[in-house]
C-alpha positions, 0 to 999 in steps of 0.5 A: 919112291913115290911115296916118300914126300917132303914140301914139295921136292924130292930129298934125292934120286936115284937109279941104276940101269933102268932104274937110272930112267925111271929116276930121271922121269920121276925127277922131272915131277915135283912129288904131290904131281905123282900121277903125271910121273906114273903116267910118263913112266908108263909111256916111255916103258910101253914104248920100250916094250913096242920097239924093235929096241932089243938084239934077238940073237940065237943063244938070248942074253947070254949072246948079247953080253959075251959075243955083242956088245949086249942087247939093245940096239942103240938107234931105236933106243935114241929114238924113244928117248927123243920122242918122249924126252924132245931133244 
C-alpha cells in the first residue's frame, strides 16, 4: 500500500474493519510522508493493544460473536480514537 505513490497524492485507499482504520490513518498523510504515517499506525495499534478494549469471555471470540455483540468494548475504543485523532 505505501509503496505505490505518484505526484504526491494517493489514487485510492481502502480497507475493511481494521484495514479501514489503517486506510484512514494512511490517508492523513501524503505518499511522500510514509514515515509519519507509519509512526501514527504504530502509535494507534500500540494503544489498541495496551488498553482494555477487548472483552475476555470464557469461551473466547466465539462466545463474543455468538452470544454477545462482539469482542470490542465501544467506549474504550472511542477513547483511543479520540486520543489519537481528536474529536
